[in-house]
N, C-alpha and C positions, 0 to 999 in steps of 0.2 A: 752433630758438628762435622764439618769437612776440614781435614788438615791438608794444606797445600805446602809441600816443601819446595824450596826455591821460589816462594811466593812473592819475593821482591824482585825477582828476575824478569826476564823478557816474557817468556810464555806464561810463567806463573802469575804475573801481575795482570796480564790480559785475561787469563782464566778467571781470576777473582772478579775482574770487571764484568766479564760475561755472567758469572754467577749473580753478581749484584743486579745486572740488567734483567735477569729472570726471577728476581725477588729473593735471592739467598744472600744473607750476610752472616750466617752462622759459621764463620770461617776462622780457623787458627792458622796464621801465617808463620811459617818456619823458614828461616834463612840465616845467613851469616852476613850481616851488614859490616863491610870493611870500610875502606877509605874512598871507594868510588861513589858514584851518585845514584846507585840503584834505589836508595831510600826514597828518591823522588817518585819512583813508580808506585809507591804506596799512597801518596797524597791523593786524596779524593776517593779512595776505595773504602768500603765499609766491611769491617771484620771485627770479630770478638776480641782477639788478642794477637800478640806477636811474641815468639820465643826464638832464641838462638838455637841453631841446629843441635848443639851439644846438650843444652839444657833440656830440649824437647825429648831427645832419645833417652836420656837418663830418666825423665819423669814418665815417659811412656813405658819403659821396661820395669819401672818401679810400681806400675799399676795405677798411676795417678789419673789416667784417662780411660780406664776400663769402664765400659758402659756409656761413655760420652761421645765416642767417635763412631760415626756411621760410614765414613769414607776417608780414604787417604789417596791423594793424588801426589805421587812422589816424582817431582821434577828437579829437585835439587841435585846438582852435580857440577863438576868442573867440565865445561863443554869445549874447552880449547883443543882443537885438533893438532896443535903444535906443542902441547905440553909434553915434556920428556921425562918428568919425574914419575916413574912407573909406580914406586912405592906409594906416593901421594894419591895417584889415581886409583890404585887398588883399595886403599883405605877409604877415600872420599866417595868414590863412585860405586865400587863393588861391595865393600864390607858394610857400609852404612845401609845399603839396600838390603843386604842379607838380614841385618838386625831388624829392619822394618818388616821383612817377610816373616821372620821368626815370630814377631809379635802378632802379625795377622793370622798366622797358623793357629795361634792360641785363641784368636778372636775372629773366627771366619765370618761372623755376621756382618762385619765391616767390609765395605767394598775397597779393593786395593787395585789402583791403576798406577802404573809406573812408566817412566820414559826410558825406552831403549833408544836406538838411533839407526838411521839408514847407513851410518858409518860402519855398522857391523857387516854390511854386504861386501866391503872391500872394493875390488875393481869391477864388480858386477858380473864377472864371468860365470858365476853360479846363479845369475838371475836375481830378481827382487821379489821372490815369493815369500810371504810371511807365514810359511808353514814351518812349525817347530821341528818337523822331521828333517828339514834341510839344514839345521843349525850346524851340524858337525862338518859340513863342507865349506862353511864360510871362513874367510881369511881376511880379517880387518887389516887396513893398511897403516893404521896409527894406534898409539896406545890408548887414546880416548875411545876409539871404536872397540878395541879389545876389552877395555874395562866394562863396557856395556854388554858386549857379547858374553863375557863371563857370567854376568847375572842372568842373562837369558838361559844359558846352559844350566845354571844352578836352579832356576825356577822350574825348568823342565824336569831336572833330576828329582826335585822334591815333590813333583806332582802338582805344583802350584798353578801351572798354566792351564789346568783344567777348570780353574775357578777364578783366576785373576786376569787382568788385561795388561799386556805390555805394548807400548806404542813406539813404532819406529818412525820418528819424524824425519821428513826429508828437508829440503832447503826452506826454512821458515824465515819470513821477513815481515817487517811492519813496525808500528809504533812501540815504544818502550824498550828498544834495543840499544839506546845510546850509550849505556854504561859498559857495553861489551867490548869497547875499544877495537882492536884489530879483528875481533870475531864478529863484528857487525856485518850486516849484509852489504853487498856491493853498492846498493842503492843509497844506504845511509852514509857509507864512507865517501862515495864519490859526489854526493849532492852538493856540498859547499863549493868545491872546485868547479864542477860543471856549471852551476848557477853563475859563477863568476866569469865564465867564458872559457875555461880550460877544456882540453880534450879529455874524454873518458879513456883511461888506460885499462886494457884487458890483457890477460896473459896470452902470449903466443901459444900455439899448439906445438908440441914436440913429437907428434905422431904423424906419419905421412898420410894417414887415412882421414885426417881431421884438419880442416882449415882453421886459421886463427879466429878465435871468438866463437867457433862453432861447437865447442865443448858444451854438452847438454846437462841440464839439471832439472829435477822436478821441483819447481818453485811453488810454494804455497803461502798464501797470506796468513798472518798469525790469527786473524779473527776466524778464518775457516779451520785452521788447525785446532783452535780452542773449541769451536763448536763440535767438532768430531770427538774431542777429548771429553767434553761434557756428556755427549751421547753415551760414551763407554762408561763413564761414571754412573750414569742413571740406568744402565742396562746390565744388571748383574749376571744375566744369562750369557752375555757376550764375553767369552773367555779365550785366552790364547794371545798370540802376537798379531798385531794389526799395523799395517802400513798406514801412515797418515801423510798423504801427499795429494796433489791435484790429479795425479794419474796421467800427466802429460810431461814429456821432456821438451824443454825450451832452451834455446841457446843463450849464451851470454850476450851475443849481439842483439837478440830479441830484448833482453833486459835493458841494454844500453839505449836502444831505440825508444823503448817505452819511457825511460827516464827523460830523454830529450823531449819527447812528445808531451809529457806532463808539464814540462817547463816551457812549452811552446818555442822550442829552439831547434835549429837545424843540427842533426847529429854530427859529432866530431869524435871519432874513435881512433885511437892508436893502439898498437900492440907492443908489449914489452916482454922480454924473456922471463920465463918462469924461474924462480929461484931454484938452484940445483937441488937443495934439500927437499923440495916439494915434488920434484918430478917423479920419483918412484912411489909416491903416496897420493897421487892425484887421480880423482875419479873423472873420467871423460864422459860418462853417461850414467845418469840415474833416472829411474822412472818407477814410481810406486805402482805395484799391482794392488788395486783396492777391492778386489772381488770378495775377500773375506769380510771386510768392513761393510760392504754393501749387503752381503748375505746375512749379516747380523742385524740388518734393519736400518742402517744409517745411510741415507741417500742425500745428505747435505750437499747443496749445490755450491761448489767453489767459485769464487769470483775469478773471471778471466785475468790473466797476467797483466794485460795493459790497463784494465780497469782498476785492479788492485794497486799497481804502481802509481797510477794517477791519484787515487785516494790517499795513499801514503804520502806522496810528495805534497799535494795541495792542502790536505787537511791536517797533516802532522809535521812534516819536515819543514816546509816553508814558514809556517807560523810558529814553529818551535813548541808544538803541543805534545802532551802525553795522551794516552788513550782515553783517560777520563775527561779530557778537554775537547775531544773530537765528537764526531757524530755518534748518536746512540745506536744501539743494535736495531737494524731494520726489523719491522714487525714480522716480515716473512722469514727472517732468520733468527728470531728470538727464542726458538725452541729447538731442541735436539731431535724432535719427532721426524720420522722419515718423510722425504719429499722426493720429487722427481730428480733423477740424476742430472747434474749440471754440466756445464762445459768443462772440458779438461778432465772428465772423469771416465 
């Protein structure tokens, strides 16, 4: 059985969809279903059972799942980069991960894959190398990134990174993110207004070396991020920290043009001042170095940005679909087996 924490969330639900697509439904979904609509992400998925996050960790530590779990993909966390309750983030993101790691240490035959974040890299001045030896030099810009960084440090200190996989996700977008509210991708947030004829608003740059809208991110489609995650789940020899991104830095203007193209509309982009509270914690450039992932044997071909935005808009946002209601996994991408490196890698 595979446990997916955060299984009703964005990446988690698409991960379960991918597992279903390759014939696995022996999944235990772990999450905290509150008052938002993330429960809809579970509709149409095949899994054995669902447990609240607190009930699961109590039963896990009590030995209820000993011998039954062959893998844990730990994606559950508060992913808001604007969350300021540090005590909550420590308990929810860091301490819960430590408890799962402690269980895995007693049951090392189970595969343990967990989500770190590209937010741990801070302003990028130390680069984006997923080498655990460089962890001490990283300075996250927000508390969310720091909570993830703390667990990376803990996993290294305990020697876990020699046997488990930590994933540093970059800017993931795609279906099933609707419940994330302000933390949705720009594409999801802007789609209704842009389709209605409004201009797309992007943040102005507040650095003289960067024009408005030319801030760059490594954008990766959720289906590609999940394929790479499943590869790491299925390859126990792949250990350490791994960047999961397209390996290419694209501008917000590029994203905007791709959105308008997907809607067959002429681009209309305006620039607005960045909120003061974000200016000191804003990343102007991110780009995943994917060499370690490729060296581990994963050469999954990422969908180019324009193609991914087009599929997201036309197959999911426009008809109001979730991932289970859209296209099936293409045969050429239905396995985590190595293939030739794709564009953007």
